[in-house]
N, CA, C and O atoms as a GROMACS GRO file, in nm:
protein
  520
    1MET      N    1   1.816  18.072  -4.076
    1MET     CA    2   1.763  18.227  -4.019
    1MET      C    3   1.718  18.223  -3.918
    1MET      O    4   1.781  18.270  -3.823
    2PHE      N    5   1.546  18.143  -3.894
    2PHE     CA    6   1.487  18.129  -3.774
    2PHE      C    7   1.499  18.014  -3.722
    2PHE      O    8   1.421  18.009  -3.627
    3ILE      N    9   1.561  17.910  -3.735
    3ILE     CA   10   1.621  17.760  -3.690
    3ILE      C   11   1.811  17.746  -3.688
    3ILE      O   12   1.900  17.727  -3.770
    4SER      N   13   1.800  17.764  -3.563
    4SER     CA   14   1.947  17.734  -3.536
    4SER      C   15   2.030  17.611  -3.580
    4SER      O   16   1.969  17.507  -3.604
    5PRO      N   17   2.157  17.616  -3.591
    5PRO     CA   18   2.201  17.482  -3.661
    5PRO      C   19   2.174  17.383  -3.542
    5PRO      O   20   2.139  17.437  -3.437
    6ALA      N   21   2.186  17.230  -3.544
    6ALA     CA   22   2.194  17.120  -3.439
    6ALA      C   23   2.288  17.062  -3.444
    6ALA      O   24   2.330  17.034  -3.557
    7TYR      N   25   2.362  17.021  -3.333
    7TYR     CA   26   2.508  16.971  -3.377
    7TYR      C   27   2.467  16.824  -3.278
    7TYR      O   28   2.394  16.809  -3.180
    8ALA      N   29   2.547  16.733  -3.352
    8ALA     CA   30   2.507  16.606  -3.299
    8ALA      C   31   2.554  16.615  -3.155
    8ALA      O   32   2.649  16.692  -3.140
    9GLN      N   33   2.502  16.542  -3.025
    9GLN     CA   34   2.587  16.491  -2.925
    9GLN      C   35   2.699  16.376  -2.895
    9GLN      O   36   2.677  16.260  -2.933
   10THR      N   37   2.804  16.405  -2.836
   10THR     CA   38   2.860  16.262  -2.839
   10THR      C   39   2.795  16.170  -2.761
   10THR      O   40   2.711  16.223  -2.688
   11ALA      N   41   2.804  16.050  -2.750
   11ALA     CA   42   2.750  15.983  -2.670
   11ALA      C   43   2.839  15.928  -2.560
   11ALA      O   44   2.960  15.914  -2.574
   12GLY      N   45   2.770  15.899  -2.450
   12GLY     CA   46   2.808  15.928  -2.291
   12GLY      C   47   2.879  15.766  -2.312
   12GLY      O   48   2.816  15.677  -2.368
   13GLY      N   49   3.010  15.748  -2.263
   13GLY     CA   50   3.055  15.638  -2.233
   13GLY      C   51   3.187  15.641  -2.339
   13GLY      O   52   3.266  15.548  -2.318
   14GLY      N   53   3.218  15.720  -2.432
   14GLY     CA   54   3.340  15.682  -2.512
   14GLY      C   55   3.333  15.604  -2.634
   14GLY      O   56   3.242  15.610  -2.716
   15GLU      N   57   3.437  15.532  -2.641
   15GLU     CA   58   3.418  15.451  -2.798
   15GLU      C   59   3.376  15.286  -2.711
   15GLU      O   60   3.327  15.201  -2.785
   16TRP      N   61   3.391  15.259  -2.602
   16TRP     CA   62   3.349  15.137  -2.536
   16TRP      C   63   3.246  15.132  -2.482
   16TRP      O   64   3.197  15.031  -2.431
   17GLY      N   65   3.200  15.239  -2.483
   17GLY     CA   66   3.017  15.223  -2.478
   17GLY      C   67   2.965  15.161  -2.593
   17GLY      O   68   2.886  15.067  -2.596
   18SER      N   69   3.012  15.214  -2.677
   18SER     CA   70   2.861  15.195  -2.808
   18SER      C   71   2.934  15.010  -2.875
   18SER      O   72   2.891  14.943  -2.969
   19LEU      N   73   3.030  14.985  -2.798
   19LEU     CA   74   3.042  14.808  -2.813
   19LEU      C   75   3.023  14.738  -2.767
   19LEU      O   76   3.033  14.618  -2.795
   20VAL      N   77   2.962  14.822  -2.618
   20VAL     CA   78   2.910  14.638  -2.512
   20VAL      C   79   2.764  14.612  -2.588
   20VAL      O   80   2.751  14.496  -2.627
   21PRO      N   81   2.699  14.666  -2.604
   21PRO     CA   82   2.576  14.615  -2.725
   21PRO      C   83   2.569  14.512  -2.803
   21PRO      O   84   2.506  14.406  -2.811
   22LEU      N   85   2.683  14.596  -2.881
   22LEU     CA   86   2.724  14.455  -2.975
   22LEU      C   87   2.821  14.309  -2.922
   22LEU      O   88   2.838  14.213  -2.997
   23VAL      N   89   2.858  14.314  -2.829
   23VAL     CA   90   2.877  14.204  -2.724
   23VAL      C   91   2.796  14.134  -2.700
   23VAL      O   92   2.782  14.015  -2.730
   24LEU      N   93   2.727  14.209  -2.638
   24LEU     CA   94   2.602  14.124  -2.571
   24LEU      C   95   2.497  14.099  -2.672
   24LEU      O   96   2.423  14.013  -2.623
   25ILE      N   97   2.458  14.130  -2.780
   25ILE     CA   98   2.355  14.076  -2.903
   25ILE      C   99   2.499  13.954  -2.941
   25ILE      O  100   2.446  13.849  -2.978
   26PHE      N  101   2.612  13.944  -2.942
   26PHE     CA  102   2.676  13.858  -3.009
   26PHE      C  103   2.680  13.731  -2.909
   26PHE      O  104   2.701  13.618  -2.952
   27VAL      N  105   2.658  13.763  -2.764
   27VAL     CA  106   2.680  13.681  -2.639
   27VAL      C  107   2.543  13.612  -2.661
   27VAL      O  108   2.539  13.489  -2.653
   28VAL      N  109   2.454  13.668  -2.684
   28VAL     CA  110   2.296  13.599  -2.692
   28VAL      C  111   2.270  13.498  -2.763
   28VAL      O  112   2.231  13.388  -2.725
   29PHE      N  113   2.303  13.554  -2.921
   29PHE     CA  114   2.274  13.485  -3.062
   29PHE      C  115   2.424  13.384  -3.002
   29PHE      O  116   2.409  13.290  -3.081
   30TYR      N  117   2.506  13.358  -2.948
   30TYR     CA  118   2.595  13.237  -2.936
   30TYR      C  119   2.558  13.118  -2.904
   30TYR      O  120   2.580  13.006  -2.950
   31PHE      N  121   2.457  13.189  -2.761
   31PHE     CA  122   2.391  13.071  -2.638
   31PHE      C  123   2.256  13.005  -2.666
   31PHE      O  124   2.208  12.904  -2.614
   32LEU      N  125   2.194  13.106  -2.785
   32LEU     CA  126   2.041  13.109  -2.798
   32LEU      C  127   2.062  13.040  -2.912
   32LEU      O  128   1.993  12.939  -2.900
   33LEU      N  129   2.141  13.035  -3.056
   33LEU     CA  130   2.149  12.995  -3.191
   33LEU      C  131   2.240  12.902  -3.249
   33LEU      O  132   2.214  12.818  -3.335
   34ILE      N  133   2.380  12.930  -3.180
   34ILE     CA  134   2.481  12.891  -3.233
   34ILE      C  135   2.542  12.752  -3.160
   34ILE      O  136   2.569  12.642  -3.208
   35ARG      N  137   2.552  12.798  -3.037
   35ARG     CA  138   2.608  12.677  -2.966
   35ARG      C  139   2.516  12.512  -2.988
   35ARG      O  140   2.568  12.404  -3.018
   36PRO      N  141   2.342  12.544  -2.959
   36PRO     CA  142   2.220  12.439  -2.968
   36PRO      C  143   2.298  12.390  -3.120
   36PRO      O  144   2.355  12.281  -3.113
   37GLN      N  145   2.303  12.436  -3.207
   37GLN     CA  146   2.340  12.394  -3.372
   37GLN      C  147   2.460  12.280  -3.420
   37GLN      O  148   2.470  12.183  -3.494
   38GLN      N  149   2.563  12.376  -3.305
   38GLN     CA  150   2.674  12.293  -3.337
   38GLN      C  151   2.650  12.179  -3.249
   38GLN      O  152   2.715  12.084  -3.293
   39LYS      N  153   2.575  12.142  -3.128
   39LYS     CA  154   2.566  12.028  -3.061
   39LYS      C  155   2.462  11.940  -3.123
   39LYS      O  156   2.446  11.833  -3.064
   40ARG      N  157   2.389  11.961  -3.225
   40ARG     CA  158   2.286  11.866  -3.315
   40ARG      C  159   2.351  11.805  -3.367
   40ARG      O  160   2.364  11.682  -3.360
   41ALA      N  161   2.437  11.927  -3.469
   41ALA     CA  162   2.532  11.892  -3.568
   41ALA      C  163   2.621  11.774  -3.512
   41ALA      O  164   2.627  11.676  -3.586
   42LYS      N  165   2.692  11.767  -3.392
   42LYS     CA  166   2.794  11.689  -3.329
   42LYS      C  167   2.697  11.534  -3.313
   42LYS      O  168   2.730  11.419  -3.338
   43ASN      N  169   2.587  11.582  -3.268
   43ASN     CA  170   2.524  11.449  -3.258
   43ASN      C  171   2.458  11.382  -3.400
   43ASN      O  172   2.441  11.263  -3.375
   44HIS      N  173   2.426  11.402  -3.500
   44HIS     CA  174   2.388  11.392  -3.615
   44HIS      C  175   2.521  11.328  -3.677
   44HIS      O  176   2.502  11.239  -3.760
   45ARG      N  177   2.651  11.360  -3.648
   45ARG     CA  178   2.766  11.316  -3.728
   45ARG      C  179   2.821  11.216  -3.618
   45ARG      O  180   2.933  11.176  -3.649
   46ASN      N  181   2.783  11.174  -3.517
   46ASN     CA  182   2.793  11.080  -3.426
   46ASN      C  183   2.720  10.927  -3.458
   46ASN      O  184   2.765  10.812  -3.460
   47MET      N  185   2.582  10.986  -3.484
   47MET     CA  186   2.496  10.909  -3.527
   47MET      C  187   2.515  10.847  -3.618
   47MET      O  188   2.496  10.726  -3.606
   48LEU      N  189   2.567  10.908  -3.770
   48LEU     CA  190   2.579  10.872  -3.866
   48LEU      C  191   2.704  10.762  -3.865
   48LEU      O  192   2.719  10.665  -3.940
   49ALA      N  193   2.780  10.802  -3.770
   49ALA     CA  194   2.900  10.714  -3.779
   49ALA      C  195   2.920  10.581  -3.747
   49ALA      O  196   3.001  10.496  -3.783
   50ALA      N  197   2.787  10.584  -3.639
   50ALA     CA  198   2.763  10.502  -3.576
   50ALA      C  199   2.668  10.351  -3.658
   50ALA      O  200   2.620  10.251  -3.604
   51VAL      N  201   2.672  10.384  -3.772
   51VAL     CA  202   2.554  10.330  -3.844
   51VAL      C  203   2.610  10.182  -3.901
   51VAL      O  204   2.708  10.160  -3.971
   52VAL      N  205   2.520  10.096  -3.850
   52VAL     CA  206   2.644   9.970  -3.918
   52VAL      C  207   2.509   9.887  -3.970
   52VAL      O  208   2.394   9.929  -3.977
   53ARG      N  209   2.558   9.758  -4.004
   53ARG     CA  210   2.451   9.642  -4.067
   53ARG      C  211   2.316   9.617  -4.034
   53ARG      O  212   2.305   9.595  -3.913
   54GLY      N  213   2.229   9.614  -4.084
   54GLY     CA  214   2.107   9.579  -3.967
   54GLY      C  215   2.002   9.687  -3.934
   54GLY      O  216   1.882   9.668  -3.912
   55ASP      N  217   2.057   9.781  -3.935
   55ASP     CA  218   1.996   9.906  -3.848
   55ASP      C  219   1.880   9.956  -3.978
   55ASP      O  220   1.891   9.949  -4.100
   56LYS      N  221   1.772  10.007  -3.895
   56LYS     CA  222   1.656  10.049  -3.994
   56LYS      C  223   1.705  10.189  -3.988
   56LYS      O  224   1.754  10.242  -3.888
   57ILE      N  225   1.687  10.252  -4.119
   57ILE     CA  226   1.695  10.432  -4.131
   57ILE      C  227   1.605  10.460  -4.199
   57ILE      O  228   1.538  10.386  -4.270
   58VAL      N  229   1.594  10.601  -4.179
   58VAL     CA  230   1.530  10.718  -4.241
   58VAL      C  231   1.639  10.800  -4.347
   58VAL      O  232   1.756  10.828  -4.320
   59THR      N  233   1.575  10.825  -4.456
   59THR     CA  234   1.646  10.930  -4.546
   59THR      C  235   1.560  11.029  -4.536
   59THR      O  236   1.438  11.031  -4.520
   60GLY      N  237   1.666  11.140  -4.552
   60GLY     CA  238   1.601  11.305  -4.572
   60GLY      C  239   1.472  11.298  -4.677
   60GLY      O  240   1.386  11.386  -4.677
   61GLY      N  241   1.469  11.177  -4.772
   61GLY     CA  242   1.340  11.232  -4.830
   61GLY      C  243   1.226  11.134  -4.768
   61GLY      O  244   1.111  11.123  -4.811
   62GLY      N  245   1.267  11.084  -4.687
   62GLY     CA  246   1.137  10.972  -4.613
   62GLY      C  247   1.137  10.810  -4.634
   62GLY      O  248   1.049  10.726  -4.615
   63VAL      N  249   1.255  10.801  -4.677
   63VAL     CA  250   1.290  10.673  -4.718
   63VAL      C  251   1.304  10.573  -4.603
   63VAL      O  252   1.363  10.595  -4.497
   64ILE      N  253   1.231  10.442  -4.646
   64ILE     CA  254   1.249  10.363  -4.460
   64ILE      C  255   1.317  10.236  -4.506
   64ILE      O  256   1.244  10.161  -4.570
   65GLY      N  257   1.441  10.196  -4.487
   65GLY     CA  258   1.496  10.059  -4.509
   65GLY      C  259   1.612  10.043  -4.428
   65GLY      O  260   1.654  10.128  -4.350
   66THR      N  261   1.664   9.926  -4.451
   66THR     CA  262   1.773   9.858  -4.323
   66THR      C  263   1.895   9.826  -4.438
   66THR      O  264   1.909   9.780  -4.552
   67VAL      N  265   1.963   9.875  -4.340
   67VAL     CA  266   2.096   9.892  -4.422
   67VAL      C  267   2.206   9.750  -4.409
   67VAL      O  268   2.273   9.710  -4.314
   68THR      N  269   2.192   9.700  -4.544
   68THR     CA  270   2.224   9.564  -4.577
   68THR      C  271   2.411   9.541  -4.627
   68THR      O  272   2.468   9.438  -4.664
   69LYS      N  273   2.468   9.684  -4.609
   69LYS     CA  274   2.603   9.675  -4.610
   69LYS      C  275   2.644   9.804  -4.615
   69LYS      O  276   2.578   9.885  -4.680
   70VAL      N  277   2.756   9.840  -4.548
   70VAL     CA  278   2.808   9.925  -4.572
   70VAL      C  279   2.939   9.939  -4.684
   70VAL      O  280   3.050   9.885  -4.682
   71VAL      N  281   2.883  10.030  -4.774
   71VAL     CA  282   3.032  10.020  -4.874
   71VAL      C  283   3.126  10.090  -4.847
   71VAL      O  284   3.242  10.050  -4.834
   72ASN      N  285   3.083  10.222  -4.832
   72ASN     CA  286   3.242  10.268  -4.785
   72ASN      C  287   3.215  10.396  -4.695
   72ASN      O  288   3.101  10.408  -4.652
   73ASP      N  289   3.326  10.508  -4.657
   73ASP     CA  290   3.260  10.524  -4.550
   73ASP      C  291   3.154  10.664  -4.598
   73ASP      O  292   3.138  10.753  -4.515
   74ASP      N  293   3.093  10.674  -4.721
   74ASP     CA  294   2.998  10.795  -4.804
   74ASP      C  295   2.891  10.716  -4.804
   74ASP      O  296   2.784  10.777  -4.810
   75GLU      N  297   2.882  10.576  -4.798
   75GLU     CA  298   2.775  10.534  -4.934
   75GLU      C  299   2.701  10.396  -4.871
   75GLU      O  300   2.778  10.299  -4.876
   76LEU      N  301   2.581  10.368  -4.817
   76LEU     CA  302   2.538  10.262  -4.745
   76LEU      C  303   2.445  10.204  -4.838
   76LEU      O  304   2.384  10.281  -4.913
   77ALA      N  305   2.423  10.075  -4.847
   77ALA     CA  306   2.325   9.968  -4.944
   77ALA      C  307   2.225   9.966  -4.880
   77ALA      O  308   2.257   9.940  -4.764
   78VAL      N  309   2.116   9.981  -4.889
   78VAL     CA  310   2.001  10.011  -4.818
   78VAL      C  311   1.888   9.893  -4.867
   78VAL      O  312   1.886   9.909  -4.989
   79GLU      N  313   1.810   9.801  -4.840
   79GLU     CA  314   1.717   9.738  -4.885
   79GLU      C  315   1.574   9.822  -4.854
   79GLU      O  316   1.557   9.864  -4.739
   80ILE      N  317   1.512   9.837  -4.915
   80ILE     CA  318   1.396   9.954  -4.899
   80ILE      C  319   1.252   9.847  -4.871
   80ILE      O  320   1.170   9.857  -4.780
   81ALA      N  321   1.258   9.762  -4.967
   81ALA     CA  322   1.172   9.636  -5.022
   81ALA      C  323   1.203   9.536  -5.044
   81ALA      O  324   1.314   9.536  -5.097
   82GLU      N  325   1.149   9.414  -5.028
   82GLU     CA  326   1.205   9.273  -5.042
   82GLU      C  327   1.289   9.247  -5.174
   82GLU      O  328   1.221   9.215  -5.271
   83GLY      N  329   1.414   9.255  -5.191
   83GLY     CA  330   1.477   9.251  -5.300
   83GLY      C  331   1.545   9.316  -5.373
   83GLY      O  332   1.626   9.282  -5.459
   84ILE      N  333   1.496   9.454  -5.321
   84ILE     CA  334   1.497   9.597  -5.358
   84ILE      C  335   1.631   9.670  -5.262
   84ILE      O  336   1.592   9.708  -5.152
   85LYS      N  337   1.753   9.689  -5.284
   85LYS     CA  338   1.821   9.783  -5.294
   85LYS      C  339   1.918   9.869  -5.341
   85LYS      O  340   1.986   9.858  -5.442
   86VAL      N  341   1.917   9.968  -5.248
   86VAL     CA  342   1.952  10.095  -5.321
   86VAL      C  343   2.097  10.163  -5.210
   86VAL      O  344   2.134  10.122  -5.099
   87ARG      N  345   2.138  10.253  -5.276
   87ARG     CA  346   2.281  10.267  -5.237
   87ARG      C  347   2.205  10.455  -5.180
   87ARG      O  348   2.124  10.539  -5.220
   88VAL      N  349   2.299  10.431  -5.068
   88VAL     CA  350   2.222  10.591  -4.988
   88VAL      C  351   2.368  10.640  -4.956
   88VAL      O  352   2.465  10.583  -4.906
   89GLN      N  353   2.341  10.795  -5.013
   89GLN     CA  354   2.520  10.855  -4.923
   89GLN      C  355   2.442  10.858  -4.765
   89GLN      O  356   2.325  10.852  -4.728
   90ARG      N  357   2.584  10.871  -4.693
   90ARG     CA  358   2.557  10.858  -4.538
   90ARG      C  359   2.510  10.981  -4.490
   90ARG      O  360   2.456  10.975  -4.379
   91GLY      N  361   2.515  11.067  -4.532
   91GLY     CA  362   2.501  11.230  -4.502
   91GLY      C  363   2.339  11.247  -4.508
   91GLY      O  364   2.286  11.326  -4.429
   92LEU      N  365   2.267  11.183  -4.591
   92LEU     CA  366   2.140  11.179  -4.608
   92LEU      C  367   2.049  11.129  -4.541
   92LEU      O  368   1.930  11.152  -4.565
   93ILE      N  369   2.096  11.039  -4.430
   93ILE     CA  370   2.014  10.972  -4.305
   93ILE      C  371   1.963  11.082  -4.210
   93ILE      O  372   2.036  11.153  -4.140
   94ALA      N  373   1.826  11.088  -4.216
   94ALA     CA  374   1.762  11.183  -4.074
   94ALA      C  375   1.787  11.088  -3.981
   94ALA      O  376   1.876  11.107  -3.899
   95SER      N  377   1.720  10.985  -3.982
   95SER     CA  378   1.746  10.915  -3.836
   95SER      C  379   1.791  10.764  -3.847
   95SER      O  380   1.787  10.713  -3.958
   96VAL      N  381   1.833  10.691  -3.741
   96VAL     CA  382   1.885  10.548  -3.737
   96VAL      C  383   1.761  10.498  -3.619
   96VAL      O  384   1.713  10.562  -3.526
   97HIS      N  385   1.734  10.358  -3.666
   97HIS     CA  386   1.672  10.283  -3.531
   97HIS      C  387   1.763  10.154  -3.524
   97HIS      O  388   1.741  10.058  -3.598
   98PRO      N  389   1.888  10.156  -3.412
   98PRO     CA  390   1.911  10.014  -3.422
   98PRO      C  391   1.851   9.937  -3.422
   98PRO      O  392   1.737   9.961  -3.382
   99LYS      N  393   1.889   9.766  -3.471
   99LYS     CA  394   1.826   9.697  -3.471
   99LYS      C  395   1.782   9.615  -3.387
   99LYS      O  396   1.738   9.508  -3.429
  100SER      N  397   1.782   9.650  -3.206
  100SER     CA  398   1.744   9.637  -3.122
  100SER      C  399   1.662   9.756  -3.033
  100SER      O  400   1.629   9.769  -2.915
  101GLN      N  401   1.651   9.816  -3.126
  101GLN     CA  402   1.548   9.887  -3.074
  101GLN      C  403   1.442   9.936  -3.199
  101GLN      O  404   1.485   9.971  -3.308
  102PRO      N  405   1.275   9.932  -3.161
  102PRO     CA  406   1.180   9.912  -3.274
  102PRO      C  407   1.199  10.041  -3.288
  102PRO      O  408   1.264  10.100  -3.202
  103PRO      N  409   1.139  10.123  -3.417
  103PRO     CA  410   1.124  10.282  -3.478
  103PRO      C  411   0.997  10.326  -3.351
  103PRO      O  412   0.893  10.275  -3.309
  104ALA      N  413   1.086  10.464  -3.320
  104ALA     CA  414   0.980  10.529  -3.269
  104ALA      C  415   0.801  10.596  -3.331
  104ALA      O  416   0.773  10.662  -3.431
  105GLY      N  417   0.736  10.555  -3.249
  105GLY     CA  418   0.609  10.613  -3.312
  105GLY      C  419   0.508  10.513  -3.445
  105GLY      O  420   0.408  10.554  -3.503
  106GLY      N  421   0.565  10.399  -3.460
  106GLY     CA  422   0.525  10.314  -3.553
  106GLY      C  423   0.572  10.119  -3.554
  106GLY      O  424   0.666  10.072  -3.489
  107GLU      N  425   0.498  10.057  -3.625
  107GLU     CA  426   0.499   9.911  -3.656
  107GLU      C  427   0.512   9.820  -3.505
  107GLU      O  428   0.596   9.737  -3.469
  108THR      N  429   0.397   9.872  -3.441
  108THR     CA  430   0.356   9.826  -3.270
  108THR      C  431   0.212   9.786  -3.370
  108THR      O  432   0.167   9.827  -3.478
  109THR      N  433   0.176   9.693  -3.277
  109THR     CA  434   0.032   9.601  -3.338
  109THR      C  435  -0.073   9.654  -3.173
  109THR      O  436  -0.046   9.598  -3.067
  110PRO      N  437  -0.147   9.725  -3.177
  110PRO     CA  438  -0.256   9.768  -3.081
  110PRO      C  439  -0.303   9.619  -3.007
  110PRO      O  440  -0.290   9.508  -3.060
  111PRO      N  441  -0.348   9.640  -2.902
  111PRO     CA  442  -0.393   9.544  -2.829
  111PRO      C  443  -0.490   9.496  -2.886
  111PRO      O  444  -0.557   9.563  -2.964
  112PRO      N  445  -0.523   9.329  -2.849
  112PRO     CA  446  -0.661   9.305  -2.911
  112PRO      C  447  -0.793   9.349  -2.818
  112PRO      O  448  -0.805   9.346  -2.696
  113ASN      N  449  -0.864   9.380  -2.896
  113ASN     CA  450  -1.027   9.409  -2.836
  113ASN      C  451  -1.072   9.316  -2.765
  113ASN      O  452  -1.125   9.222  -2.825
  114LYS      N  453  -1.066   9.314  -2.613
  114LYS     CA  454  -1.113   9.187  -2.538
  114LYS      C  455  -1.308   9.249  -2.565
  114LYS      O  456  -1.342   9.360  -2.606
  115GLU      N  457  -1.394   9.140  -2.527
  115GLU     CA  458  -1.513   9.171  -2.520
  115GLU      C  459  -1.535   9.280  -2.342
  115GLU      O  460  -1.471   9.252  -2.240
  116GLY      N  461  -1.631   9.388  -2.350
  116GLY     CA  462  -1.651   9.432  -2.235
  116GLY      C  463  -1.515   9.526  -2.240
  116GLY      O  464  -1.466   9.505  -2.130
  117SER      N  465  -1.458   9.587  -2.287
  117SER     CA  466  -1.329   9.656  -2.262
  117SER      C  467  -1.338   9.802  -2.304
  117SER      O  468  -1.264   9.896  -2.278
  118GLY      N  469  -1.484   9.792  -2.398
  118GLY     CA  470  -1.538   9.926  -2.444
  118GLY      C  471  -1.539  10.100  -2.374
  118GLY      O  472  -1.536  10.213  -2.423
  119GLY      N  473  -1.546  10.042  -2.226
  119GLY     CA  474  -1.550  10.149  -2.116
  119GLY      C  475  -1.712  10.198  -2.141
  119GLY      O  476  -1.800  10.154  -2.216
  120ILE      N  477  -1.709  10.287  -2.061
  120ILE     CA  478  -1.846  10.336  -1.991
  120ILE      C  479  -1.960  10.380  -2.124
  120ILE      O  480  -2.066  10.328  -2.158
  121LEU      N  481  -1.882  10.502  -2.180
  121LEU     CA  482  -1.976  10.566  -2.313
  121LEU      C  483  -1.998  10.425  -2.400
  121LEU      O  484  -2.113  10.413  -2.440
  122SER      N  485  -1.919  10.330  -2.432
  122SER     CA  486  -1.923  10.260  -2.563
  122SER      C  487  -2.068  10.182  -2.487
  122SER      O  488  -2.169  10.160  -2.554
  123LYS      N  489  -2.061  10.154  -2.376
  123LYS     CA  490  -2.182  10.078  -2.326
  123LYS      C  491  -2.321  10.120  -2.351
  123LYS      O  492  -2.426  10.066  -2.386
  124PHE      N  493  -2.271  10.261  -2.313
  124PHE     CA  494  -2.435  10.364  -2.307
  124PHE      C  495  -2.470  10.387  -2.473
  124PHE      O  496  -2.582  10.425  -2.507
  125LEU      N  497  -2.371  10.363  -2.563
  125LEU     CA  498  -2.388  10.396  -2.699
  125LEU      C  499  -2.359  10.265  -2.765
  125LEU      O  500  -2.340  10.277  -2.886
  126GLY      N  501  -2.352  10.172  -2.730
  126GLY     CA  502  -2.384  10.061  -2.821
  126GLY      C  503  -2.249  10.024  -2.903
  126GLY      O  504  -2.239  10.030  -3.025
  127GLY      N  505  -2.145   9.983  -2.810
  127GLY     CA  506  -2.010  10.030  -2.889
  127GLY      C  507  -1.992   9.842  -2.898
  127GLY      O  508  -1.925   9.775  -2.977
  128ASN      N  509  -2.062   9.809  -2.807
  128ASN     CA  510  -1.981   9.676  -2.819
  128ASN      C  511  -2.106   9.574  -2.870
  128ASN      O  512  -2.125   9.479  -2.794
  129LYS      N  513  -2.174   9.581  -2.963
  129LYS     CA  514  -2.258   9.490  -3.032
  129LYS      C  515  -2.211   9.412  -3.108
  129LYS      O  516  -2.114   9.453  -3.172
  130LYS      N  517  -2.245   9.307  -3.125
  130LYS     CA  518  -2.233   9.201  -3.256
  130LYS      C  519  -2.302   9.139  -3.359
  130LYS      O  520  -2.243   9.062  -3.435
   0.00000   0.00000   0.00000
């Protein structure tokens, strides 16, 4: 009665105009999400393929051990403590530390504490007392 019917207005640009934003979204997702994930997966596959006897590994559960034997393409024998060996699936390895490289962030001894090496504040606060 008092309200006139509203009709939908056609979008400018026709059929291709509504497709352009979808293509742009896909391109952004590809370069920001899909491509980096594929690179990480490829690096992980290459890392798993390069595991050899003597390498230190960390499993997905956080268990650290040394590879003692490559059983087959899918399994490794890992020594997690002296005399304790377990079999681990190759796909569950989170990181590999080759035997020539020490593990990052651990197993290094701190430098010996020499007399007089405390610093300025420790001299004032009595850090070098015997």
